[in-house]
N, C-alpha and C positions, 0 to 999 in steps of 0.2 A: 321247330315244332313247339307249340304251346300246349301245355296240359292243364286242364281244369280239375283233374282228379286229385283229390287230397288223400294221402295215405293215412291210415289210422295209426294211433300210437301203439308202441309195443305193449303197453299195459292193457289197452283195449283188446288187442289180439290175444294176449294170454288169457284174459278174463273170458273172452268169447269161447275159447277152446275149453276152459275149465267149466263154463256153463254147459256146453254141449256134452262133453264127456261125463261130467258130474251128473247132469240130468239123466242121461241114458243109463249110467251105472246105478244111480239111486232107484230109478224106475224099475230096472231089471232085477236088482237085489230085492226090491219090494215084491215083485212078482214071484221070484224064486222062493222067498220065505213065506209067502201067503198060503192060506189053507184053501185056496180056490181049486176047483177041478182043472184038469189039464186043458180042456177046451176053453175055459174062461181065461186062463193064462195066455193061451194062443190068441184069443180075441184081442186082449189088451196089447200083446206084443205086435200083432198085425196093425192095430190102430196107431201104435207109436211109429212103426216103420212108415206107414202111409203119411202120417203127419210130418215127420222129418223130411221125407223125400219131397212131399208137395210144398213144404215151406221153402226148401232150397230152390226148387224149380220155379216157384212163384217169384221169389226174390230175383232170380236171374232174369226171368221174363220181364218183370217190371223195370229192372235196370237196363235191359236191352232196349225197351221202348223209350226210356229217358234218354239214352245215348243214340237214339234213332237208328238202331240196328233192326232190320226187318224181322218181325215175328208174326205168326198167323194169329188171327183173332180167335180161332177155335182152340189153339193151344193155350192162349191166355185164359180163356173161359174155363178150359178144363183144369188149369192150375188153380184158379180161384175156387172152382167147384170142389176139387179134391181136397184142398186145404180146409174149406168150410165143412165138408163131409167128415173129415177126420175129427174135427172138433165136436161136431154133432154126435158122431158115433161114440166118442169118449163120454160125452155128457149123458147120452142115453144109457150106455153101459154102467156108468157110475150111479145114475139115478135108480136103476133097477137092481143093482148089486146088493147082496146081503153083507154089507160091510159097515163098520162103524163110521160115523161122520168124519172122524179124524183120519181114518184110512182113505176115505174118498177124497178128502182134502190133500192128503199126501200124494196120491196118484195124479190129481189135477195139477198140483204145483210142480211136481217132477215133470209132467208132460209139457206144461208151458215153459219150463226151463229148457227142455229139449228143443222146443220150437224156437225160442229166443236164441239159444246157442247156435242152432243150425242157420238161422237167418243172419246172425252176426258173423259167423265164420265165413259164410258165402260172400257177404259184403266185403269182409276184410281180404279174402282171397282175390276178389275182383279188383278192389282198390289197389292192392299191392302188385297186381300185374302191370300196372302203369298203362300207358297208351301204346298198344302194339302197332307195328308198321302196317300190318294188314289184319283184317278180321275175317275168319273163315266161317261160313254158315251155309248149311244146306248143300255142301259140296262145291260152293262157289266162293271166290275170293273177292272181297271188296276193299279197295285201297282207300284208307282213310288219311286224308291230309288236312292239316290245319294251317292256314296262312296267318302269319303274324300281322297285327295291325300297325 
């Protein structure tokens, strides 16, 4: 079997995890220490969860399509939509927030660090899985074989 998948370097793997965990921790610490009302904190927390989940799901779906693993068009569109909506919700929330510009920048940068980290970690996990003997999706198994030239 021939594999076209290149694994990422250990340094990139470590930095991806640091970006993800660091971005989430910094974002949450900023929320914890802020003078916002509890419902505002909940809004920003929910937007972060939506962004991280949708970025992981979008990266996986795009990768599945590149590797010609069947995915439905509606799921792909919903991944793109939820990713875009999470960014729009953060932008609207920060635009209307009674925060200093430096605080708004802090939340935006921490948020995008979370998104970058989640996409990178998902990519690294997928790359490091190698090429499995079979891929299981939707309860069915599809045998993947690659013939050597």
